[in-house]
C-alpha positions in Angstrom: 0.0 0.0 0.0 1.5 3.3 -1.0 1.7 5.7 2.0 4.7 7.9 1.1 2.9 10.7 -0.7 3.4 14.1 0.8 0.3 15.5 2.5 -1.0 18.6 4.2 0.6 17.7 7.5 3.9 17.1 5.8 3.7 20.4 4.1 3.2 22.1 7.5 6.3 20.3 8.7 8.3 21.4 5.7 8.6 17.8 4.5 7.0 14.4 4.3 4.8 12.9 7.0 3.3 9.5 6.5 -0.3 8.5 7.5 0.9 5.3 9.1 0.3 3.7 12.5 2.3 0.5 11.8 5.3 2.0 13.6 3.2 1.6 16.8 2.9 -2.1 16.5 5.7 -3.0 18.9 4.1 -0.9 21.6 0.8 -2.6 21.0 2.1 -6.1 21.8 0.9 -7.2 25.2 4.3 -7.5 26.9 4.9 -3.8 26.0 1.3 -2.6 26.2 1.0 -3.8 29.8 3.9 -1.5 30.8 2.4 1.6 29.2 1.7 4.1 31.9 -1.6 5.1 30.3 -2.8 1.5 30.5 -1.9 1.4 34.2 -3.5 4.8 34.8 -6.7 3.5 33.1 -6.6 0.4 35.4 -6.8 -1.6 32.2 -4.0 -4.1 32.6 -6.4 -7.0 33.1 -8.5 -5.8 30.1 -5.3 -5.7 28.0 -4.4 -9.2 29.2 -7.8 -10.5 28.1 -7.3 -8.9 24.7 -3.9 -10.5 24.3 -5.3 -13.9 25.3 -8.0 -13.6 22.7 -5.5 -12.8 20.0 -4.4 -15.8 17.9 -0.7 -15.0 17.9 -0.5 -13.0 21.2 0.8 -10.2 19.1 -0.9 -6.8 19.1 -3.8 -7.2 21.4 -7.0 -7.7 19.4 -10.3 -9.6 19.8 -12.4 -9.0 16.8 -15.1 -11.3 17.9 -15.9 -9.2 21.0 -19.1 -7.1 20.7 -17.9 -3.4 20.7 -21.0 -2.4 22.7 -19.7 -4.6 25.6 -16.4 -2.9 25.6 -15.6 0.0 28.0 -15.7 3.3 26.2 -12.8 5.8 26.3 -13.3 9.4 25.1 -10.0 11.1 24.1 -10.6 14.9 24.0 -7.2 15.8 22.6 -6.1 13.3 20.0 -2.9 14.8 18.7 -1.1 12.1 16.6 -3.6 9.5 17.9 -1.1 7.3 19.8 -2.9 7.4 23.1 -6.2 6.5 21.5 -4.5 3.6 19.7 -3.0 2.4 22.9 -6.4 2.5 24.7 -8.0 0.7 21.7 -5.3 -2.0 21.8 -6.0 -2.4 25.5 -9.6 -3.3 24.8 -11.5 0.0 24.9 -13.9 1.3 22.3 -12.4 4.8 21.6 -13.8 8.1 20.4 -11.0 10.5 19.7 -11.5 14.3 19.0 -9.2 16.7 17.1 -10.1 20.3 16.4 -7.2 21.2 14.1 -8.4 20.3 10.5 -4.9 19.5 9.3 -4.2 17.1 12.2 -7.7 15.7 11.9 -7.1 14.9 8.2 -3.9 13.1 9.1 -5.8 11.0 11.7 -8.5 10.3 9.2 -6.0 8.9 6.8 -4.2 6.9 9.5 -7.4 5.3 10.5 -8.4 4.6 6.9 -5.0 3.0 6.2 -5.2 0.9 9.3 -8.7 -0.4 8.5 -7.4 -1.4 5.0 -4.2 -3.0 6.1 -4.4 -6.6 5.0 -0.9 -7.3 6.2 -1.6 -6.5 9.8 -5.0 -7.9 10.8 -4.4 -7.1 14.5 -3.9 -3.4 13.7 -7.0 -3.5 11.5 -9.0 -5.0 14.4 -7.8 -2.3 16.8 -8.6 0.5 14.4 -12.1 -1.0 13.9 -13.1 0.1 17.4 -11.9 3.7 17.0 -14.0 6.6 15.9 -12.7 10.1 14.9 -14.7 13.2 15.6 -13.4 16.5 14.2 -14.2 19.6 16.2 -13.9 21.3 19.7 -14.1 18.5 22.2 -15.8 20.7 24.8 -18.7 21.3 22.3 -18.7 17.7 21.3 -19.0 16.6 25.0 -21.8 19.0 25.6 -23.7 17.7 22.6 -23.2 14.0 23.4 -23.6 14.0 27.2 -26.0 16.8 27.9 -29.1 14.6 28.0 -29.8 12.9 31.3 -30.1 9.4 29.7 -27.2 9.8 27.3 -24.6 7.0 27.3 -21.6 7.8 29.5 -17.9 7.1 28.7 -16.0 4.9 31.2 -12.9 7.0 30.7 -12.1 10.5 29.5 -8.5 11.4 28.5 -7.3 15.0 28.5 -3.9 16.0 27.1 -4.1 19.8 26.4 -1.0 21.4 25.0 1.1 22.6 27.9 2.2 26.3 27.3 5.6 26.0 29.0 7.1 23.0 27.2 10.7 24.0 26.4 12.3 23.4 23.0 14.9 20.7 23.0 17.0 18.7 20.5 15.5 15.7 22.2 11.9 16.6 21.3 10.7 14.3 18.6 9.7 15.6 15.2 6.1 14.7 15.7 5.9 16.7 19.0 7.6 19.7 17.3 4.9 19.5 14.6 2.1 19.3 17.1 3.5 22.3 19.0 3.4 24.2 15.7 -0.2 23.3 14.9 -1.9 23.1 18.3 -2.4 26.0 20.7 -2.2 25.8 24.4 -5.5 25.2 26.1 -7.1 28.7 26.5 -9.7 27.6 29.2 -8.5 24.7 31.3 -11.3 25.1 33.8 -14.0 24.8 31.1 -12.3 21.7 29.6 -12.1 19.9 32.9 -15.5 20.9 34.2 -17.1 19.7 30.9 -15.3 16.4 31.2 -16.4 16.0 34.8 -20.0 16.8 33.9 -19.9 14.1 31.2 -20.2 11.5 34.0 -17.2 9.3 33.1 -16.0 6.9 35.8 -12.5 8.1 35.4 -10.8 11.2 34.0 -7.1 10.9 33.1 -5.1 14.1 32.6 -1.7 13.8 30.9 0.8 16.4 32.1 4.5 17.2 32.2 5.9 15.5 35.3 6.6 18.8 37.0 3.6 20.7 35.5 0.7 22.1 37.7 -2.6 20.3 38.0 -5.0 21.0 35.2 -7.2 24.0 36.3 -5.6 23.6 39.8 -7.8 20.5 40.6 -6.0 17.9 42.7 -6.5 14.4 41.3 -7.5 11.3 43.2 -4.0 9.9 42.5 -1.1 10.3 40.0 1.3 8.0 38.2 4.6 9.7 37.3 7.3 8.7 34.8 10.5 10.5 33.9 8.8 13.2 31.8 5.1 12.5 31.9 2.6 12.4 34.8 -1.0 11.0 34.6 -3.4 12.7 37.1 -6.4 10.5 37.6 -9.8 11.8 38.9 -12.3 9.0 39.8 -16.0 9.6 39.6 -16.5 10.0 43.4 -14.1 12.9 43.3 -15.5 14.6 40.3 -17.2 17.9 41.0 -20.7 18.1 39.5 
């Protein structure tokens, strides 16, 4: 499948950028997936193990025979390059991921399309089949989807707003440099978090720089920290209505 043509995202980067999630396959294998901090923050290690056990080759976690309606639902408000959404889908979630920037959204749309058509990687195709992209402002999307009292509620909401004080470094990957060029820092953290809390998810995960402040100053129920990234987790009983 030809995936090397230059695209709008590549043009923004001043070069070529491929619509390809296959590079993520090593991270989606269970022995690596189970060590992902996001999977641990989502309390999804057992779910990921079940996905791996259902996979024929115990490669990238996938269980195509599972009814998607029976899967836990993750709502990613800040998709970026889609990697976190892909990890959650590999761990067994049905994932809705939102992106407001039209250039990045088009890249994600092509990534998803290519993954769904990838005959060489059936596990990746199965993972992508439980992902849905929504283009637009995630705050407005959440208000539209979850405003009704009887509306279905996500099990998990992921927030990863662009952090305004990230410093430039030679160690910063090209994809992050590109996202920093295209995405703006969150203008209203309080509204983003309050809208996520009002959506009624069982758990909200906020991805932050390890030394960054809490989103909107709200202390989480607990945090998991790595060398550069911290996951602040707010469980439903602690969510302010």
